[in-house]
N, C-alpha and C positions, 0 to 999 in steps of 0.2 A: 212032688214039687219039681218044676222044670225051669230051665234057664229062660224059656219063653215067658213063663208066668212072672219070673223076676223082672224081666225086661218090661213087661206090661205095668207092674206096680211102680217101677222107677219112672216110666213115662207119665203115668197119672200124677205122680208126685211133682213132676216137673211142670206139667201143663195145668194142673189143678182143674182138669176137665176131661171127662171120659171120651167125648167125641174127638177133641183135638189129640188126645193120647192115641186113640185108635188110628187116626189119620197118620200120625207120626210113625206108628208101627205097621202101617199098610195092612190093617185088618178092619173088619166091620166093628162097630161099637158093641153089638151083642156078643160077638166072639170074645172081645176083650173083657167085657163085663162078666160073662160066664166064667172065664178063666180066673179072674180075680176073686170072684165069689167062691170058686172051688178051692183056691189057695187059702182064703180066709177060713173056710170050713175045715181044711186039713190042719191048719195051725191052731184053730180054735180061738181066734182073736179077730176083732174088727180093725182093719187097717185104715179105712177111710170113713169120714163123716159125710154121708150123702144127704141130699135134700135141699141144700141151698144153691145159689147161683154159682158158687165156687166150692169145689170139693175141699174139705178139710182133712187133715191127717191126725190120727189119734197118737197118743204118746208112744204106745207100743209100735204103732205103724212107723213112726219116725226111726225107731231103732231097727226094725225089720228092713226098712228101705235102705238105710245106711249100710247094713250088712249085705243086702242084695247088690248094691252098687259095687262093693268089694268083690263079691262072687263073680259078677259080670266082667270086672277087670281081670281077675285071675283066669277066667275061662278064655278071654281074648288072648291073654299071654300064652296059654297052652297052645292055642291054634297058631299063634305067631311063631313060636319056637318050632313047631312041627313043620310049618310052611317054609321057613327060611333055611333050616338045616344049618350048615356050617358057614354060609356066606351071608353076612349081615347086610350086604348091599344088593343081594339078589332079590328080586320081586318088587311089586308095587309098594309105594309109600303113600298112605292116605293123609293128605295135608289139608287142614282147614285154614282159611284166611279171611280176615274181616273185610267188609265191603270197601272201606276207604284206603286199603292198601293194595288189594288185588289188582285193580286195573292198571296200576302204575308199576308194581313190582313184577307181576307174572310175565308180561311180554319180554322182559329181559331175563328173568330167572329161568324160565322153561328151556330156552335154547342153551343156556350155560349149563344147566343141570344135565340135559341130554348129552352134551358133549363130554362132561366130566364123569358121569355115572349113568351110561345108557341102559345098564342092566336094572336100574331102579326107576321105573316110570312113576310119575307123580299122578295120583288120583286126587283131584282138587275139588274143594267145596267152599263156597262163599257163605258167610253167615255173620250174625252178631257174636260178639265176644262171649256172652253168657251161654248162648246155644253151642258154640264150639267147645267150650269147657265141659258142658254136659256130655257131648258126643265123645270127647276125649276120655272122660271118666268111665264112660260105658264101654270103651274099647272100640267104638265105631270110627274113631279117628286115631291116627298114630301121633300126630302133632298138630300144633296150631301156630299161626303167625298172627300176632296181635300187638296192641300197644298197651303199655303200662298206664294206669295201675291194673293189675290182675288180682282178684281176690286170693287170699292165702289158701291154697287148695292142696298143699303138699306136693305140688308138681315141680319138675325141674324147669328152670327158666334161664335161657341163655340170651343176654342182650346182643342185638345185631347192629343197630345203628340209631343215631339221634337225627330227627328230621325237623328243621325249623318250619315255622308257619309264615305265610306272607298274606298280605291283604290284596284282594282282587277288587278293582273298581272299574266302572265304565270308562271308556276312553275320554268322554267329555266331562267326567267328574272333576270338581275343583281340585281334588287331590292328584290328578293324573300326572302332574309334573313334579310331585313330591319325591324326594329321595328316601325319606323314612317317615313312618307314622307311629305315633304313640298309641298304645292300646286304649288309653282313656278316651281318645277321640272317637272311638267306635260307638260309644253310647249315644251319640247324637245322630247316628245314621240309621237308615232302614237296613236291618241285618237279615240276610237270608241264611237260614240254618238247616242242618239235617234234622230229620224227625227223631222222636224219642227211640231209644234203643241203640243208637249209634254212639260209640264211645268218643268219636271225634267231636260230636255235638257237645258232649260234656267238657271236653278239653277246650273248645272254643268259648264255652260259657265261663270257664275259669279265667280266660283272657279278658272277657267282658261280662262279668256277672250281672250287669244291669239288665240283660235280656232274659235272664232266667225267669223273671216274674211275668214277662209279657205272654209267653206261650200258654199260660194258664188262664188268660183273660181275653175278653173281646178286644181290649185295647191293643193286644199283641198283634191282631190282624193288621193294624195300621203301622206297626213298627217292626214286625218280623214275619218271615215266611218259613215254613218247615218243608223241605224237599226230601225226596226219596233217595237221591244220589247227588254226589258232588258235581257230576257232569250236568245234571238238570239245573243245579244252582249256578254253575258257571255260565250256562246259556242265558239264564235270567239276569245275571249281572250284565252280560254283554248287551242285553236288551234295555238296560238302564233302569231296572227295577229295584236296585239296591246294591249293597256291597256284601262281601263275604270274606271268610278266612279259608285259605287252602293250604294243604301240605306242599312243601317245596317240590316233591317228586312229581306232582301233578302238572307242573308247568312244562313238562317235556314229552307229553303224549298228545293224542289226537285232538282233544279239546283245545289245547293251547296252540298246537300246530296249525289248526284251522284259521288262526289269526296271526300269521307270522309277522305281519307289519305292525301289529299293535293297533289296528284300526278300531277294534271293538273293546279291548280290555287293556288294563295296565295292572301289573303285579308289583307291589311296593313292599319292601322289607319293613319289619318292625324296628323301632329303636331298641337299644339294649335296656333291660335284658330281653332277648328275643324268645318268645314262647316257642316251645317245641314239644315233640313227643318221642318217647323211646320205644322202638319196635323190638320185639323179642320173639324167640322161638320157644315153645312150651311143649313138654311131653311128660308122660307118666314116668316116675322114678323106676317103676318096675318094667318099663318097656325093654324088651330083650335085644334091641338093635341100636345101642348108643352110637355105633359107628355110622349108621345111617343118618342120625341126627347131626353128627359132626360134618358129614358129607354135604348135607343140605345147607347147613350154616355156611360152609365154605363156598358153595355155589351162590348163595345170596350175597356174600361179601365180594365175590368175584364178578358179579353180573354188571357192576358199574352203574348202579342206580344214581342218577344225577341229583344234586341238591342236598344229599344227606351226608352225615359224618359217620363213617363206619367205625365200629368199636373193636379194636384189637385187644388182646389179652392185657397188654400193658395199660390200656385206657381204663380197665376195670379193676386194676390192682388197688 
């Protein structure tokens, strides 16, 4: 039994597909399949139910994979301890960050972090929350920056800031001169949404649940559009194709700066209670460099991200 074989079975359990798991592990599918079959022969049990369009996991397979996950985490911790020695801030920090936070936070965070802890370069990866949590459990990431809610995974979660949402409308929209918008009014508009998998999409649907049913039907094509990024959606709003909801931090980066005079877009706050999201830093409780986590959290709070409410210790008491 090897750590590589354990990594393979965890990947198959996550992807529910041998081909996608092989791609995620950067090996050929035959290599992965042979290794898993070898492990099953060694253990004398069947881990996966093969034959359908989606791979199933046997009861004993669920238990073996859960234990394999723990073994991979512990192995990653051994490497981390050996690599870092006595200085918890020395060496790279592997940070995952969700797509709807990265383009707004990173341009401010990275220079601040380089100035404060230059001996700890950040190795950055964008992805969906669920994927980042998987990589975190496997020890392939040291921490992740995401928005609540996060599944109860036994991880350490440190709140960083609360970020209000705003409504983005075309400059010629009837709401363009409004000072505030009630969330109930959105249900009568053509809403441009992020695609499935983005947690920000789910948060927007909480603001206006009316649109949850459209994306699953042909009627939804007339009432909503699912984009791959907030910046794509921002440009579509500017073209007059609908309205959307944006996080406040996105108003101060390139997409908004391209329209400094407000010729194409208007950003309008919500009426109270203003919908928002809480952004957090997540890491394994077993991670041997808690000082690195605290240093990163400090850099995030010091980078001056506009439009957000930073959370100090007294705010969380």
